[in-house]
Every structure is written in structure tokens, then in C-alpha cells.
C-alpha positions as CSV (number, residue, x, y, z in Angstrom):
1,M,91.1,-269.2,-118.5
2,N,94.9,-270.4,-118.0
3,K,97.3,-267.1,-117.9
4,N,100.1,-268.7,-119.3
5,E,98.3,-269.5,-122.8
6,I,97.7,-265.6,-123.1
7,K,100.5,-263.9,-124.8
8,K,98.7,-261.1,-127.0
9,V,95.8,-258.9,-125.8
10,V,93.5,-256.6,-127.4
11,L,92.9,-253.9,-125.6
12,A,89.8,-251.2,-125.9
13,Y,91.3,-248.2,-125.3
14,S,90.1,-245.0,-124.5
15,G,92.8,-243.6,-122.1
16,G,90.4,-242.6,-119.3
17,L,91.1,-244.1,-115.5
18,D,89.9,-247.6,-116.2
19,T,92.1,-248.3,-119.4
20,S,94.8,-246.6,-118.2
21,V,95.6,-248.9,-115.7
22,I,94.5,-251.6,-117.4
23,I,97.9,-251.8,-119.1
24,P,100.4,-252.3,-116.3
25,W,98.3,-254.3,-114.5
26,L,97.5,-257.0,-117.7
27,K,101.2,-256.9,-117.9
28,E,101.4,-257.4,-113.9
29,N,98.9,-260.6,-114.3
30,Y,99.2,-262.0,-117.3
31,N,103.2,-262.9,-117.8
32,N,104.1,-259.6,-119.4
33,C,101.8,-260.0,-122.4
34,E,101.9,-257.9,-125.4
35,V,98.6,-255.3,-125.3
36,I,97.6,-253.5,-128.5
37,A,95.7,-250.8,-127.8
38,V,92.8,-250.0,-129.9
39,S,90.5,-246.6,-129.7
40,G,87.4,-246.4,-132.0
41,N,87.4,-242.6,-132.8
42,V,83.2,-241.8,-131.9
43,G,84.0,-238.4,-132.3
44,Q,85.1,-238.0,-128.6
45,A,87.2,-235.2,-130.2
46,D,89.9,-233.7,-127.3
47,E,90.3,-237.3,-125.7
48,L,92.2,-238.6,-128.6
49,E,94.9,-235.7,-128.1
50,G,98.2,-237.8,-126.8
51,L,96.7,-240.9,-126.7
52,E,99.2,-242.8,-128.5
53,E,102.2,-241.4,-126.3
54,K,100.1,-242.1,-122.8
55,A,99.2,-245.6,-124.4
56,L,103.1,-246.8,-125.5
57,K,104.7,-244.8,-122.0
58,T,102.3,-247.1,-119.7
59,G,103.5,-250.1,-122.1
60,A,101.1,-251.0,-124.8
61,S,103.1,-252.1,-127.9
62,K,100.9,-250.2,-130.6
63,L,98.0,-248.2,-130.5
64,Y,95.6,-248.0,-133.2
65,I,93.0,-244.8,-133.7
66,E,90.1,-245.7,-135.7
67,D,88.4,-243.4,-137.4
68,L,84.8,-245.0,-137.3
69,T,82.5,-242.0,-137.2
70,D,80.8,-242.4,-140.7
71,E,79.7,-246.1,-139.5
72,F,78.6,-244.5,-136.1
73,V,76.4,-242.5,-137.5
74,D,75.0,-243.9,-140.9
75,D,74.8,-247.1,-139.4
76,F,73.9,-247.3,-135.4
77,I,72.4,-243.2,-134.8
78,I,69.9,-242.5,-137.7
79,P,68.4,-246.1,-137.7
80,T,67.8,-245.5,-133.9
81,V,66.5,-242.3,-134.4
82,K,64.5,-243.3,-137.4
83,A,63.1,-245.9,-135.0
84,G,62.0,-243.3,-132.6
85,A,63.7,-245.5,-129.7
86,L,64.7,-244.2,-126.2
87,Y,65.3,-246.3,-123.0
88,E,63.5,-244.3,-120.2
89,E,64.0,-241.0,-121.7
90,Y,67.6,-241.8,-122.6
91,M,68.6,-241.5,-126.4
92,L,71.3,-244.5,-126.4
93,G,74.3,-242.5,-126.9
94,T,77.2,-245.2,-125.2
95,S,74.9,-247.9,-125.9
96,F,75.3,-248.0,-129.7
97,A,78.5,-247.1,-130.2
98,R,80.0,-250.3,-127.7
99,P,78.6,-253.1,-130.7
100,L,80.4,-250.7,-133.1
101,I,83.9,-250.5,-131.1
102,A,83.6,-253.9,-130.0
103,K,83.5,-254.7,-133.9
104,R,86.5,-253.2,-134.7
105,L,87.9,-254.9,-131.8
106,C,87.2,-258.2,-133.2
107,E,88.6,-257.4,-136.7
108,I,92.1,-256.4,-135.2
109,A,92.4,-259.0,-132.7
110,L,91.3,-261.7,-135.3
111,A,94.2,-259.9,-137.8
112,E,96.7,-259.6,-135.4
113,G,96.4,-263.2,-134.2
114,A,95.4,-262.3,-130.6
115,D,94.7,-264.8,-127.5
116,A,92.0,-262.0,-126.2
117,I,90.0,-259.4,-126.3
118,C,90.7,-256.9,-123.0
119,H,88.1,-253.9,-121.7
120,G,87.6,-251.8,-118.8
121,C,83.7,-251.8,-117.9
122,T,83.0,-252.3,-114.5
123,G,80.7,-255.4,-113.4
124,K,77.9,-253.4,-112.5
125,G,77.2,-252.1,-115.8
126,N,76.0,-252.6,-119.1
127,D,78.6,-252.1,-121.2
128,Q,80.2,-255.3,-120.3
129,V,77.3,-256.5,-122.1
130,R,77.5,-254.9,-124.8
131,F,80.8,-255.0,-125.7
132,E,80.7,-259.0,-125.0
133,L,77.8,-260.1,-126.9
134,A,79.3,-258.1,-130.1
135,I,82.9,-260.2,-129.5
136,K,80.7,-263.5,-129.3
137,H,79.3,-262.5,-132.6
138,F,81.8,-261.5,-134.5
139,A,84.7,-263.5,-132.6
140,P,82.9,-266.5,-130.8
141,G,86.2,-268.1,-129.6
142,M,88.0,-266.0,-128.3
143,K,89.0,-265.4,-124.7
144,I,87.8,-262.2,-123.0
145,I,89.4,-260.4,-120.3
146,A,87.0,-258.2,-117.8
147,P,89.8,-256.9,-114.8
148,W,87.1,-254.8,-113.0
149,R,86.0,-258.7,-112.4
150,E,89.2,-260.2,-111.5
151,W,91.0,-257.5,-109.7
152,D,91.5,-256.7,-106.0
153,L,90.6,-252.7,-106.8
154,K,87.2,-252.0,-105.1
155,S,86.7,-248.4,-106.1
156,R,88.1,-246.0,-108.6
157,E,90.0,-243.8,-106.0
158,E,92.0,-247.3,-105.5
159,E,92.5,-246.8,-109.5
160,I,93.9,-243.6,-109.0
161,E,96.3,-244.9,-106.1
162,Y,97.1,-247.7,-108.4
163,A,97.8,-245.2,-111.3
164,E,100.0,-242.9,-109.3
165,A,102.1,-245.8,-108.0
166,H,103.1,-247.1,-111.5
167,G,103.6,-243.6,-112.8
168,V,100.3,-243.5,-115.2
169,P,99.2,-240.2,-116.3
170,L,95.7,-239.3,-115.3
171,K,93.6,-236.2,-116.7
172,I,91.3,-236.3,-113.4
173,N,91.9,-236.1,-109.6
174,R,89.9,-237.0,-107.0
175,E,87.9,-233.9,-107.1
176,T,86.4,-233.9,-110.6
177,N,86.3,-238.3,-110.9
178,Y,83.1,-238.5,-112.5
179,S,83.0,-241.7,-114.8
180,K,82.4,-239.9,-118.1
181,D,81.9,-240.8,-121.9
182,K,81.9,-239.0,-124.5
183,N,81.1,-239.3,-128.0
184,L,79.5,-237.3,-131.1
185,W,76.2,-237.7,-130.6
186,H,76.3,-237.2,-126.4
187,L,78.3,-236.8,-122.9
188,S,77.3,-238.7,-120.0
189,H,78.1,-237.9,-116.4
190,E,77.7,-240.5,-113.4
191,G,79.3,-240.7,-109.7
192,L,80.5,-238.6,-107.3
193,D,77.4,-236.0,-105.6
194,L,75.1,-237.3,-108.8
195,E,75.1,-240.6,-106.6
196,D,72.9,-239.2,-104.2
197,A,69.3,-238.6,-105.9
198,G,68.5,-236.3,-103.4
199,N,71.4,-233.7,-105.4
200,E,70.8,-231.2,-107.9
201,P,73.4,-231.6,-111.0
202,L,76.1,-228.5,-110.9
203,Y,75.1,-227.3,-114.3
204,E,76.0,-223.7,-113.3
205,K,79.0,-225.4,-112.4
206,P,82.5,-224.2,-114.6
207,G,83.8,-227.1,-115.9
208,F,80.5,-229.5,-115.1
209,L,79.3,-229.4,-118.8
210,E,80.9,-229.8,-121.5
211,M,78.4,-230.3,-124.8
212,S,76.1,-227.6,-123.4
213,V,75.3,-224.8,-121.0
214,S,72.9,-224.7,-118.7
215,P,69.4,-222.9,-119.6
216,I,69.9,-220.2,-117.2
217,D,73.2,-219.1,-119.2
218,A,71.4,-219.5,-122.5
219,P,70.8,-216.1,-124.7
220,D,67.8,-214.3,-124.3
221,A,66.6,-214.5,-127.8
222,P,65.5,-217.7,-129.1
223,E,67.2,-219.5,-132.7
224,Y,65.4,-220.8,-135.0
225,V,66.6,-224.0,-137.3
226,T,65.3,-225.7,-140.3
227,L,65.4,-229.4,-140.6
228,D,65.0,-231.1,-144.3
229,F,64.6,-235.2,-144.0
230,E,64.6,-237.2,-147.2
231,A,62.9,-240.8,-145.9
232,G,63.6,-240.2,-142.2
233,V,67.3,-239.0,-142.7
234,P,68.3,-235.4,-142.2
235,V,70.3,-234.3,-145.2
236,A,70.1,-230.7,-144.8
237,L,70.3,-227.6,-142.1
238,D,69.2,-224.6,-142.8
239,G,68.8,-224.8,-146.3
240,E,72.3,-226.0,-146.7
241,K,72.9,-229.4,-147.8
242,M,75.4,-231.6,-145.2
243,S,75.9,-235.3,-144.1
244,A,73.8,-236.7,-141.5
245,K,76.8,-236.4,-139.3
246,E,77.8,-232.9,-140.2
247,I,74.4,-232.1,-139.4
248,I,74.5,-233.7,-135.7
249,L,78.2,-231.5,-135.4
250,K,76.6,-228.5,-136.2
251,L,72.9,-229.5,-134.3
252,N,75.4,-229.7,-131.0
253,E,77.0,-226.4,-131.3
254,I,73.2,-224.5,-132.0
255,G,71.4,-226.8,-129.7
256,G,74.5,-226.2,-126.7
257,R,74.6,-222.9,-126.3
258,C,70.4,-222.8,-126.5
259,G,71.0,-224.9,-123.4
260,V,68.7,-227.7,-125.4
261,G,69.1,-231.5,-124.7
262,L,69.7,-231.9,-120.9
263,L,68.4,-235.4,-119.2
264,D,68.8,-236.4,-115.4
265,I,67.2,-239.7,-115.3
266,V,67.7,-243.0,-112.6
267,E,67.4,-245.4,-115.1
268,N,67.2,-249.4,-114.6
269,R,70.2,-250.9,-116.0
270,L,70.4,-254.3,-117.6
271,V,72.2,-255.8,-114.3
272,G,69.1,-255.2,-112.1
273,I,70.8,-251.8,-110.8
274,K,69.4,-248.3,-110.3
275,C,71.7,-246.0,-111.5
276,R,71.5,-241.9,-111.8
277,G,73.1,-240.5,-114.9
278,V,73.3,-236.9,-116.1
279,Y,73.4,-236.9,-119.9
280,E,74.3,-233.5,-122.9
281,T,72.6,-234.8,-126.1
282,P,72.3,-231.9,-127.5
283,G,72.1,-232.6,-131.2
284,G,70.6,-235.3,-130.9
285,S,67.9,-233.9,-128.9
286,I,67.0,-231.6,-131.8
287,L,67.0,-234.4,-134.2
288,Y,64.5,-236.8,-132.6
289,F,62.1,-234.0,-131.9
290,A,62.1,-232.9,-135.8
291,H,62.1,-236.5,-137.0
292,N,59.3,-236.9,-134.5
293,Y,57.7,-233.5,-135.7
294,L,57.9,-234.8,-139.1
295,E,56.4,-238.0,-138.8
296,T,53.0,-236.7,-137.2
297,V,51.9,-235.7,-140.6
298,C,53.6,-238.2,-142.3
299,L,52.4,-241.3,-141.2
300,D,49.0,-242.9,-140.7
301,K,47.3,-243.5,-137.2
302,M,47.8,-247.7,-137.1
303,T,51.5,-247.0,-138.4
304,A,52.7,-244.3,-136.2
305,H,51.0,-246.5,-133.3
306,E,52.4,-249.6,-134.0
307,K,55.8,-247.9,-134.6
308,S,55.9,-246.3,-131.0
309,R,55.3,-250.0,-129.6
310,I,58.6,-251.4,-131.5
311,A,60.3,-248.4,-130.7
312,I,60.2,-249.7,-126.6
313,T,61.2,-253.3,-128.0
314,F,64.1,-251.5,-130.1
315,A,65.3,-249.6,-127.7
316,E,65.8,-252.2,-125.2
317,L,67.5,-254.3,-127.5
318,V,69.9,-251.7,-128.2
319,Y,70.7,-250.5,-124.8
320,N,70.9,-254.7,-123.3
321,G,73.2,-254.7,-126.2
322,Q,71.4,-256.9,-128.7
323,W,72.3,-254.7,-132.3
324,F,73.4,-257.8,-133.6
325,T,70.4,-259.6,-133.5
326,P,67.9,-260.8,-135.8
327,L,64.9,-258.8,-134.1
328,R,67.0,-255.6,-134.2
329,E,67.7,-256.7,-138.1
330,A,63.7,-256.9,-138.3
331,L,63.0,-254.3,-136.5
332,S,65.0,-252.2,-138.7
333,A,63.5,-253.4,-141.6
334,F,60.0,-252.7,-140.3
335,V,61.0,-249.0,-139.6
336,D,62.7,-248.3,-142.7
337,K,59.3,-249.5,-144.9
338,T,57.9,-246.8,-142.5
339,Q,59.5,-244.3,-143.4
340,E,59.2,-244.2,-147.4
341,N,57.4,-240.9,-147.2
342,V,58.9,-239.4,-143.9
343,T,60.2,-236.7,-146.1
344,G,59.6,-232.5,-145.5
345,K,61.1,-229.6,-143.7
346,V,60.6,-229.2,-140.1
347,K,61.4,-225.5,-137.9
348,L,62.3,-225.6,-135.0
349,K,62.5,-222.7,-132.3
350,L,65.5,-223.0,-129.6
351,Y,65.0,-221.1,-126.1
352,K,66.6,-221.5,-122.7
353,G,66.6,-225.6,-123.1
354,N,63.0,-225.5,-125.0
355,I,62.5,-227.1,-128.7
356,I,59.3,-225.4,-129.6
357,K,57.3,-226.1,-133.1
358,A,57.4,-223.8,-135.4
359,G,56.3,-225.3,-138.8
360,V,56.5,-228.4,-140.5
361,W,56.1,-228.8,-144.7
362,S,55.8,-232.4,-146.7
363,D,54.5,-233.1,-149.9
364,W,53.8,-236.7,-148.4
365,S,51.6,-234.9,-145.7
366,L,48.4,-236.6,-144.3
367,Y,47.0,-233.5,-142.7
368,S,44.6,-231.4,-144.8
369,E,43.6,-228.2,-143.6
370,E,40.2,-228.2,-146.2
371,I,39.4,-231.7,-144.2
372,A,40.3,-230.4,-140.2
373,T,38.9,-227.2,-140.5
374,F,36.1,-225.7,-137.9
375,G,35.8,-223.2,-140.7
376,E,33.3,-223.9,-143.0
377,D,34.4,-226.8,-145.6
378,H,32.4,-228.9,-148.7
379,V,34.2,-232.0,-148.5
380,Y,33.1,-233.7,-144.9
381,D,29.5,-234.4,-144.6
382,Q,29.1,-234.1,-140.4
383,T,25.9,-236.3,-141.1
384,D,28.2,-239.3,-141.9
385,A,28.9,-239.4,-138.0
386,T,25.7,-240.5,-137.4
387,G,26.1,-244.0,-139.2
388,F,29.2,-244.3,-138.0
389,I,28.8,-243.7,-134.6
390,H,25.6,-246.0,-134.4
391,L,27.6,-249.1,-136.2
392,Y,30.9,-247.8,-133.5
393,G,28.3,-248.4,-130.5
394,L,26.7,-251.5,-132.3
395,P,28.7,-254.1,-129.8
396,L,27.5,-251.8,-126.6
397,S,24.3,-251.2,-127.2
398,V,24.1,-255.2,-127.8
399,Q,25.4,-255.5,-124.8
400,A,23.4,-253.3,-123.2
401,A,20.2,-254.9,-124.0
402,V,21.4,-258.3,-123.1
403,D,22.5,-256.7,-119.3
404,L,19.3,-255.6,-119.1
405,K,17.4,-259.0,-120.3
406,N,19.2,-260.9,-117.8
407,G,18.9,-258.4,-115.0
408,K,22.2,-256.3,-114.9
409,K,21.7,-252.7,-114.3
410,H,24.1,-250.2,-115.6
411,L,22.8,-247.4,-113.4
412,S,21.6,-247.9,-110.0
């Protein structure tokens, strides 16, 4: 890349350590280029406060703050929940936010006539792939600047030193320097003491958890919630009609105070590294659980089993930054077909980090108490099982006869 050709750069800007440092670094290393900062609001709430002042003070010419929350929920979160997609238990909170933000970055970069798009992802992480694959989809000719793959800074500690030397204000210090990502779906924690897999997360330490409380600190009495779904989409909470976004935000409050949704995993990153992370996903955990609970009565066996298989592929596509691909779109079409009858109500009991089933109802339920009962019934003729087992086991009987004829004994 010829740096002299770069006159205007659109930067994915969060106001965190990486992107705060990048603004002055870009101006120093790319001929004092114009830097346009773009912050995609995906529900990070207070992290957006004071962002414009900070971006302009550190050298940006302007800041776009784009409200992407409705699109984030309706077009990314809900399709993933309907698919039941989990990547090694991880609910993909960062993964499906990045393609959406990158899409908006491309729209602004093209409208502004930018020469390049810049992001603050490290060369060790997954996000660089997620951003850049989306950029290749929406702006295939756009140059991409990834400072972590260029600069001499080797650690977050050196970034802090650079920020201090350049007068960049930070909300963190060396003692609270976790790498975090927050949106309306989740909060992730990486780094510091969590890099040692032998260390227990500091759930009870004040300030560590932000969306949840430790199950130890949750109330001693359980709390009940009911969720209504139509075609796999949540439409009401505790009998009150709400948008999916409103339901998630409310579930975050409820699940957070009940200590629900904490996950501590060592996951396999796309670049081949194992990485330990702690995730807070209170509302998402409830939503996934409720949706799966309803599916147990609404989906036939073959569809449910096939759906569970494609859920793994769906999750890998999301995790690996391949949202905007024909396969992901095809899998979503399959999922949407499976959801046509996933309509009904679910009741759950939340207690000290646990989600407990408390009832499920659906007009589309395939569960029949009359057929399943262990008591007397007039629907299921148990003598039919004799012929069924005979035909079902016929291949085994034929194989055993052939083996015996040829001297192969099954029992010694």
C-alpha cells in the first residue's frame, strides 16, 4: 500500500484503548490524513458518552454515531437464536456484531470518498477476519489498514504509554486493563488474570461483572418469566407485547439480577489459538433456553435432529466472519422453514444462575399426553410394537443368520 495515496481514512471507532491510540498514530504514519471516526451503536450504552469530544480531541475530523440496534437484533441476533447456533457454548455476541458494523463502515466510506478503512483488531484475533470479510463483500476495492499488523507497539501496556505520551484520555488503567467488548447482547472479558486458565474468575469482586451479579449474590427467592414466540421470534414477555430488542433488554435486567448467563470457556479461535474468555449474556441465555424448550414440543424428530447438525455449521460461519455468504443465507432459509410452527408460550424459573423449566404450551405442540401416558389409554395399541420390532430388527436377524452359516459366532 502506498501511504502517500491515503488522504482520507474511515476508522471503526469505539473509544477504547486500541481505537483511541489509532487516531494519532494514523495521522503520524499516513501523512496527516483525515480521519473520520465511525461508532456503530449496538447497545454499548454508557461507552458512547463523551465519544464525540474524545474523537475530535484526539484528531478525528468528525464522528458518526450510528444507531444499529434494531438491525442488530432483527437481522443478526434473532436469526442466530432461531438457528440455535452456539460456538463451543459461546453465544456469538461479538461475532455477529462485527459484520453489521463493517457494513455501515463501508456505506460511510463510500459516501465520504475515503481511500481506506481502518480497524483496531489485533493480528491474533477473530475480529480482523470478521471486519475484513464484510469489507470485501461491500467494498471489494477498498484499502484496509490494520495498525496492529503494522506498528511497533507490542502490548496493551505499550498502548497505554503511547496514549499517555500523546494526551489521549483513557477510562482504564494498568490494573483494570481487561480487553472487553460490550453490546446489548453480551459483555466479554479477556486478558490479565484470565490468561492463566488456573485462575477462577473474580465474579464476586466489585466492578468485574457489569451486566450480571455472581450467582452467590443473587436473591434467595426464584423469579419466574414467561415468553411468547411466534414463528420462532419472541413477541411478548410476561404477557406484555414487546419488540425483540425490548425483550432482550428486559431479560438482561431480570437475568442479570438472578446471576444467569455467565460463561467461562477456553475457545478455539479462527487463527488457531486457544483463548480464555468470560462472557456475560443474561438475556441471551434465557432466550436461547426458552426457544429451545419450545422447539422440543413443536419440531418433529427428524427436523430437530437435522437442525441441531446445521446449527454447528451456522455457528462456525458466524464465528468465522462469514455472515455475508451464500451458505449462511441458505441455512437461514432452512431455519426459517423449521420455525413456521414454533409458536407458543414458555415459563421459566430463574434461581441463582440456573434456568429451570416451568411449563410450555403451544397449539402446534406435537406432544400428546394421551399417547405418551404410562396410564391406561385407548390410542396406542402396544401389541403393534411386536411387528415393528420384528421389521426394525430384520437386518440384524439376517446378518446373524449369515454369520452363523459361515462359522462366525457372536458369543464365545
